[in-house]
N, C-alpha and C positions, 0 to 999 in steps of 0.2 A: 409402294414407293421404295426405290433402292435406298441403301444405307446413306444417311445424311451426315457427312463428316463435318459440316458446319455446326450442327447442333447434335452431337452424339448422345446416345442414350445414357441415362443415369446408371450408376452401379447397381441400383435397386433399392426400393423402399417397400417394406412389408405393407400389405394392404390394410391391415388393422392400424398400423402407425399412420399411414396416409389418411385414413378416415378420421383419426383423432386430430391431425393437423389441419384438415380442411373443415372440421366441424360437421362431419357426416356420420351416419350410423351404418355400419357394415351388417347387412341383413343375414348373410351366410357366414356364420362364425367359423365354419370348417375351412374357409378360404383365407383365414387371417394371415397365414404365412406366405401366401402367394406374393411374388415380387412384381412390382410395377417399375418400369424403366423409362417410359416415354408417354406422350399423348398422341392421339390420332383420331380422325373422324370415325364414326361408327362403322361405316361400310367396309373399311379396310383395316380396322383395328386388329392387331395380332395378339399373341398370348401374353405379352408383357406391356401392352398398351392400355391406358385408361382413356375413356371417352365420355361424352355427355350428350344428352338429348333433351330438347326443350318442348318439342311438338310431336304429337301423335302422328301427324301426317308423314313423318319420316320413318315410320315403323318398318318399311320395307328394307331399310338398311341393315336390319338385324340378320337378314338372310345370309349375308356374307361376313358377318362379324365374328371374330374369335377373341374379343376383348378380354383383358384380365379383369376388368370391372367397368361399370358405367355409373356415372354420377347423374342422378335424376331426382325428381320429386315423386310423390305418391301416385300421381296420375300416370306417369310413364312407367313406374315400377310394375304396374299391373300388366304391362304388355312385354316386359323384358323376358327373353328366353331363359329357361332354367339353367343353362350352362354359363350364363354371364352373371357374376355377383353384382349386387346393387349397393351402391353407396348413396344412401337416402338422405336428402336434405331439402329444406324448403327453398333454398337459394342455389340451384345447380350451376347457374352461370358464374356466380361469384366463387363457389367452391372449385369449379374447374379452373378458374383463373389462378387461384391459390395453388392448386395441384401443379399447374404448368410452371409456376415460379419455383416450386420445390424440385421438380424433375429437370428443369432446364434453366438454372439460374443465370447461365451465361447469355441467354437470349433476352434477358430483361433490360439490358443496356446495349448501346451501340458497341461495335467491335472495338476491342482494346488491344494494346501492345502490337500495333501494326508495324512498328519499326524496331522491334527487339524487346529485351527484358524491361521490367519496370524501372522506375527512377527517372531522373532527369537526363535525357539524351544529350550526348555531346554535340549533336547536330541541331539542337534547339537553341534559340536565343532567349535568355532570361536576363532582363535588366538587373544590374547589381542591387538596385534599390527595391526590387520586388521582394515580397515576404511570402515564403512558402512554409506551411506547417509540415509535420512529418507525413510520410507515406503518400506523397504527391507524385504522380507520374506525368511527365511531360515528354511527348514523343518528338521525333525528328521533324525539323522545319517549323515547329510551333514557335510563336513569338509572344513573349510576355513583357508587356510594357512597364515603364517606370512607375514605381509605387503601387503596382497591382498586389493584391493579397489573395492567396488561394488556400483554402482550408484542407485539413487532413483527409486523406482518402479520396481526393478528387483526381480525376483522370483527364488530361488534356491531350487530345489525339493529334495526329500529324496535320500540319498545315493550319492549325487554329491560330487566330490572332486575338490576344487579350489586350485591350487598350490600356493606356496609362490610368492608374487610379481605380481600375475596376476591382470590385470585391466579389469573390466567389466563395460560397460556403463550403461545408464539409460533405463528402460523399457524393459529389456531383460528377457528371460525365459530360464533357464537351466533345462532340464527335468531329471527325475529320473535316477540315475546310470551313468550319464555322468562324464567325467573328463576333466578338462581344466588346462593345465600347460604351462608355458613359453609362454603366449599368451596375446595379447591386443585385447579386444573385444569392438566394438563400441556400439552405441545405438540401441535399438529395434531389437536386434539379438535373434533368436530362435535357440537353440541347443537341438535336440530331444534325447530321452532316449538312453543311451548306447554309445553315440558318444565319440570319443577319440580325443582330440585336444591337440597338442603340444608335443607328445612323440617324442623321437629322430628318425630321419630318418634312412633309410637303406643305410649305407655307410660303405664299408669295403675295405681294401687294401690287396694285396697278402701277406700271411704270409711266414715265413722262411722255413716251412716244408710243403708247399702246402695248408695250411689252409688260414684263413682270419683273419685280424686284424681290429678291430673296429676303424672307423674314427670318431673323436669327432664331435658332432653336437651342435653348440652354437648359432644358429639362433633362431628366434621366429616365432609364427603364429600371423598374423594380420587379424582379421575379421572386415571389415568395417561395417558401419551402414546398418540396414535392411537385413542383410544376414540371411539365414536360412540353417541349417545343419541337414540332415536327421538322423534317428536312425541308430546306429552302423556304422556310417561313421567315417573314420579316416583321420586326417590331420596332417602330420608330420611337425615338426618344421624344419627350415632351417639348413643347415650345417654351413655356415658362413653368408649367407644372410638370409632374411626372406621368409617364405611362406605367400602369401597374397591372400585373397579372397575379391574381390571388392564389392563396395556398391550395394545392391539390388540383389545380386546373390543368386539363390536358388539351393541347392544341395540335391539330393534325398538320400534315404537309401543305406547303403552298398557301398559307394563310397570311393576310396582310392586316396588321393592326396599326392604325394611324396614330399621330401624336396625341397625347393626353387621354387616350382611351383608358378606361378603368374596367377591368374584368374581375368579377367577384371570385369567391372561393368555390372550388369543386364544380367548375363549369366544363362543358365539353364542346369544342368547336371543330367541326369537320373540315375536310380539305377544300381549298379554294374560296373560303369565306373571306370577304373584305369588309372591314369595319372602319368607317371613316372617323376622323379626328373628334376627340372630346365626347365620344359616346360613353355612357355608363351602363355596364352590364352587371346585373345583380348576381347573387349567389345561386349556384345550382342551375344555371341557364344552359340549355342544350340548343345548339345551332347546327342545322343540317348543311351538307355540302353545297358550295357555290352560292350561298345566300349573300346578299349585299345589304349592308346595314348603313343607313344614313348617319351623318355626323350630328353631334349635339342633341341626341335623343337618349331616352332611358328605357332599358328593358328590365322589367322587374324580376325579383327573385323567383326562381323555379319556372320561368317561362320557357316555352319550346317554339323554335322557329323551324318550319319545314324547309327541306332542301330547295334551292333555286328560288327562294323567295326574295322579294325586294321590300325591305322594311324602311318606310319613309317617316314614321311617327312613333311616338312612345308605345310600348307594349306593356299592359298591366301585369302585375305579378301573377304567376300561376296560369297564365293564359297560353293557348296553343294557336299560333298564327301561321298562315301560309298564303302563297300567291303573290302576284304583282299587280297593284300594291298589296302588301301583306295585310290580312284581315283575319278575324277569328275563323278557325278552321271550319266551323259549321257553316259560316257564310260563304267561305271559299268553295267548299264542297257543293253547297246548294247552287252557286253560280255555275260551277262546272257541269252539274247535272242539267241545269236549265239550258246551257249552251249546247250540250250534247243532244238534248231532246229537240231543240229547234233545228239543229243540223239534220237530225234524223227525219224530222217532219218535212223539211225542204227536199230531202232526198226522195222521200215517198211521193211528194207532189210532182216531182220531175219524172216520175216513172222509173226511178232507179237508174237513170241514165247519167253517168258521170262525165259524159263528153260535153 
């Protein structure tokens, strides 16, 4: 790949220092002073790149690799060519994530300073009653409403709207074009471009002539510390209670959280998931892309929901569910195997004629 000016290489970190910082052991001590500047996939890693490998099936990539080092576990270390130093760890995926943050810190948050140097831009509107701590950046065309509070080190990008009374913690990044209303946001939260936080939820009652009458939505959205919200994701405020996203949870792009949803701590929710109102998601839950979650149900701690599943009822803690309707994965896979076998049998009986 050609030089990437969006995320230029680091000035250089000694390999032994990088090993210490990511909790790995440098097997070849003679390479301790080798400089690492960037990350790259194994197959095209160059002399200043660090890479990682999780599966032996990718071993052919070593044929073209000139990596400065590879992060891996003991099983992969046994097949690494002699010319590539090994950074040995039991947790290579995690170690590589830490290495990437060290070498490319600017890539850990959405783009900043789109409209010039830091500070409060003269082209932003900040209501006189808003309270800003030190070292807050507010870019051109951002709007900060009356009584809003923004903590130290927070960056508000161009075109962001922060509603009246919103409280945003310290060290946050709100990316271009996002809107945050009726919300309390913790520390070190990232909200990506175009996200919509705190608009009213979808609540209606039957009208007198067959239509619908809007039900008032007077709750809030609460995003706890270290939450990350993907681009164009929407999180509705509660109807009368709050919509809550727990500490450390990561939500991908194009996700919809309905009113009164409670998401626990350290969950992962992939793109295009829809979670209907008043559902409770436990801690450590993982939900695959495009899954649909019914309202007013509970998904227990540590549960896993497969991509494109339709979850209609409660999911017990620690269980893996998939399919439509979602059911335990062993049942879902058995059903798929049986359907495939029946289809194959019908095909054989018809003489293999698809017409």
